[in-house]
N, C-alpha and C positions, 0 to 999 in steps of 0.2 A: 562933173565927177564927184562922187560921194567921198567925204573925208575918210582917209584911212588912218586909224589911230594905232600907232605902234610905240606908245610911250607909257605903257602900263606901270612902269616903275615909279612914275610921277604921280600916278593915281588911276584907279580903275573906274570904268563906268558902273553905274548901279545895276546889279542883277535885277531882271524884271520881277522876280519874286520878292526881292528886298524892297523894291519900289512899291509893290502892292501892299506889303505889310506896313510900311511906313505911312502910306496914304490912308489906309484903313485906320491906323492908330490916330492920325491927325483928325479924322472925321468923327471918331467915337470917344476919344479920351483927351482929357486936359488936366487931370488931377496932379497934385504934388504927392510924391510917394510917402512923405512923412506926415501928411494930414491924417488926422484920426477920424475918418469917416469913410463911407463906402466908396466914394470916388477916389479918395486917397489910397484906399486898400487895393482898388483895381490897378492903379498906377504902380503900387509896390509889387503887386503880383507880376506885372509886365516887366518891371525892373529886374526882379530876381530870376524870372524865367530867362531873360537875356543873359544875365550873369552866369547862370548854369550852362548855357550854350557856349559861351566864350570859354568857360573853364573846361568844358569837355573837349574843346578843340586842342587844348594844350595839356590835358590830363592833370588838371589842378582841382583844388577844392573851390567851390563857388565863393567861399569867404575870403579866398586869397586874391580875388580879382577886384581891382579898383578902377572904375571908369574915369576917363580923363577927356581932355579936348583933342587928343591926338598923340602921335608918336613923340613929338618934341616935348610936350608936357610930361609924358611918362618918363622919358629919359632924364629930364631935369629933376623930377621928383626922386627918381631912383638914386642918382649920383649925389645931389645936394642933400637929400633926405638922410642918406647913410652917413655922409660926412658930418652933418650937423648933429647927428645922434651920437657920434663917436666921442665928442668932448674934446679936450685939449691934449690928451696924451698921445693918441695915434693920429698921424697926419699924412699918411702915405697912400697913394692910389696908383694902380698900374693900368695902363691902357695900350692901344696900338697906334701906329702912325696913319692908319687909314680910316679912322672913325668918322662918323657923320658930324656935321658942324654943331649939332645940338649937344653932342658929347664933348667935342673940343671946346666949345665956348663955356659950357658948364664947368669944365676943369680949369679953364683960364680964370674964371671968377673965383674958384676955390684957391687957386695959386695966390691971388691977391689977398686972400684971408690967411695965408701962411701954410697952405697944404703943399706937399711935395708930390710932383707927378713924374712917373717914369713912363715914357712912351716907347714901346718896343717896335723894332723894324719888322718888315715882312719880306718874304722872298719874291721872286719875279712873278709868281702866280698870285701874290697877295695873301699868302698863307703865313700865319704866325706860328712859331715853334713853341709848343707847350713847355719845353724845357727852359726856354728863355723866360717864360712867365714865372716858373718856380725859382729860377736864379734871382729874379728881381724882387722876390718877396723878402721883406725885412720884418723886424720885430714890431714896427709901427704901421705896417700895412693894414688898411681897413677895408679896401675894396679893390676888386679887379673888374674892369668893365671892357669887354671885348665884344664886338658885333658878331652876330651869327652869320649873316650874309651881307656882303658889300653891295650897296645899291648902285655902284658904278661899273664894277667888273663882274659881279655875280658870284665871286668865290665864297664858298661855305667854309667857315673856320672850324677847327677841331674843338668845338665847345665842350663836348662830353669829356675829352681828355683834360681840358683845363678845369672843368668842374670837379674832377677827382682830386686835382691838386689843391684847389681852394678849400674843398671839404676837409682834406687831410690837415690843412693849416688853420682851419677855423676862420676863414676869411670870407666875407660876403662877396658874391659873384653876380654881377649884372650883365645881361646881354641885350644889346639893341637888336631885337628880332623883328623890327618893323618890316623889312623887306622880305622876310621869310615865313613868318607865321601866317597860315592860311594858304601858302603856296607850296610848301614842303612840310612833311611831318615834323612836329615839334612836341616833345614830351619833357616837361620840366624836371621830372625825376631822372629820366635817362640822361638829360643834359647836365644835371647836377647844379642848376642855377638857383639862386635865391631870389632874383628879380629878373623879369623879362618885359620889355616894352613892345607893344604892338599897336597897329592902327587899322581901322576898318576899311579905309580906302585902298588898301593893298590887296584885299580879297573880295572886291565887288560890293563893299558896304559904303556907307556915306562918308564924305570928308568931314573933318571937324569933330571926330569922336575916336577914341582909342582906349587902351587899358594898360594898366601896370599890374603884372603878377608880382605879388609879394609873399614869399614863403612864410608860413606861420612861424612865429618866433623871431623873425628878422627885426632888428632894432632900426627903426626909421621914423623920421618926423615928417609931418605934412608940410607942403609948401603954402597951402591956402588954409587960413584959419577962419573959423566962423561957426557953422552948425555942425551937426553930428553925422552928416551924410557920409556914405562910403566907408562905414566902419571907422569913423573919425579920421580917415586918411585924406579926404578932400572935401572941404566945405563948399556949399553952394548947391542950388537946385540942379538936379541932373538934367542933361539934355535927353529927355525921354524919347523923342522921335528918333534921334541919332542912335541911341542905345538899343532901341527895339530893332532898328535896321542892322546894327552891328551883330546883334544876337542871331538874327536870321541869316546874315552873311556867314557867320561862324558855323552855323548848322549846315549850310549848303557846302561850305568849304570842306568840312569834315566828311560829308557824304560823297562829294564829287571829286575829291583831290586826285585820285588815281586817274580818272578819265581826263581831267583837266591837264594833268601832267603829260599824259600821252599825246594830247592834241597840241599843246604849245611846244613840246619838244620836237614834234614832227615839223612844225612850222619853223622853229629855230634852226634845225639842221638843214632844212631846205634853203633857208635864206643864207646860211653860211656856205652851202655848196655853190650858190649863185655868186656870192662875193668872191669866191676863189677864182672866178673867171676874170676878175679885174686885177691888173698888176699893182704891185706896191700897196698891198693891204696887210696890216698886222692885227692879229686877234689878241685880246687881253683876257686875263683871268684864268682860272684853272679849267682845263678841258673836260674834266669829269666831276670834280667836287664844285658844283656850281648850280645856280638857280636854273630851272628848266626853261624859263621864258626870256632870259636876258642874254644879250650878246653885245660885247663891247669891242670895237675895232677902230683902228686908225687908218685913214686914207691919206697917204703921204702926198705932199706938195699942195694940199688943199686945207683951208681952215674949216673947222667944224661949224662955226657960226654961219658961215656963208652957205654951207650945204643945208643947214637947218632952214634958213630963210628961203632958199630956192625950193626946197621940198615943200615948205608950207604953201608957197604959191601954187604948187601942183597938188595941194590938198593931201599931203602926206606928213604925218606928225611923228618925228623922232626927236631925241634930245642929244645934247652934247655932254652933259654931266648931271649931277644931282640937281633936282628941281630947286632945292634950297640954296644952291650956289649958282644958278643960272643968272646970266647977266654980268658975271664977273669975268674980267679979261685975263685973270691969272689962270695958268695951267692947273689942271686937277691935281690936288695934293695926293690923291689915291694913285694916279698913274705915275707921278714923280716918285712916290715911295716904292713902287714896284720896278723902278729903273727905266721907265720910258723917258726918252728925251723930250725936251720942251716942244720942239716942232711937231713931233708925232702926237703929243698930248693935246696940242691945240687943234689937231685934225681928227679928233676922236668923235665917233657917234655911238649912241647907245640905242640898240634895237630891243624893245621889250613888247612881246605880243601877248594876246589874251584869248580867252575862250570864245569870244565872238568874232575873232579874225578868221579869214578864209585863205586858202591857197591862192585864189584869184586875186585877193587884195595884196598878198605877198608879192605876186608876180608884177602887179601894177606898181607897187612901191619900189621894187628893185629896178624896174625899167626907168622910173623917175630918178632914182638915185644914180644909176649908171649915166644917164644923160647929164645930170647936174655935175657929176665928177668930170666928165669929158669936157664940158663947157668951162669949168673952173680951172682945170689943168691946162686948157688951151691958152688961158691968159695968165698962167703962173710962170714967173721968171725962173723959179726953182725947177719946175718941171721942164721948162725949155732947156735949162742948163743940163739937166739929167739926160735929156734926149740927145744933146749935143756931145755927150760923153763926159760931162762934169760929174761932180759928186754933190749929193744933197747936203745943204748947209745944216748945221746943228743949231 
């Protein structure tokens, strides 16, 4: 049986056209963009062409796009760079309880340096209330960092509303848009953001390359010092092969977004319909304001890790939580923040499909999942107790 990959939120396969462009670049180019000769000039032209394509994807200026090693670096640069540029007077940052670990850990480091962090709650859909953001703003607030789309439950946050608030108060606004840019429309002006993090491997580009959008005029310091690359925002020779691939992936995402959304949404809805035929399954995230390709659900009386391992033996790939937190025995902080109890959180799976998946693959994956659930519930003392008329333990 061919492997069925339904974990696109952890990383997407390379688009064939992206692979072709990257292969051709490896074969024909090797120059350093800052070298002052024709081979360097060719590399610089490829670099800036890719930058323009990424900028077009989010309606930004090419000069506002800084290439990085991926989403985590972009997030670290945005948060720490704004904080370090603020000096000693303003030391307050606002965030939410469901942010990615790269946001959370960046903020923990800043707390050790004396910064004050306000982490706002979300509702049971995972939505943050923009009014709560405004209430939390104080005279020493320097940054609001709220993700655009949650990578575990798929909920899309009201970024545009929050952007209006931060602009009115003159506060920098960063959004972790790694899970959303290239998947759903994202316009930096409509969103009102000053900084946005993105990664190529979320829209069929290569892993290990990303970008940070920095609005012109935003005061931020680089994390990596050295040369003058990336408009003095990130020193070091650029990953040209990855960047060229990201540029092509951005170009394709912009052109194909509507068709891609229609395809993955059809698969997601079909998978959800099939899941409703199994008892004791709970869905997470907002039913409408959500990523079109992601579905989070809890299978009660069963552990998520056990299901993932059984499915892997059947050549079906799903995940239980964020790839950056996989392997942790703790319940997802995202699910707990939305009010999900620990038992249900431990039994959660994340289905995320892609443009190369088919309805036949979906049917095969569902049958494998249904069999795995039946087997695991058959040996579950909690499920046995439920069948005997008891109540599920919390």
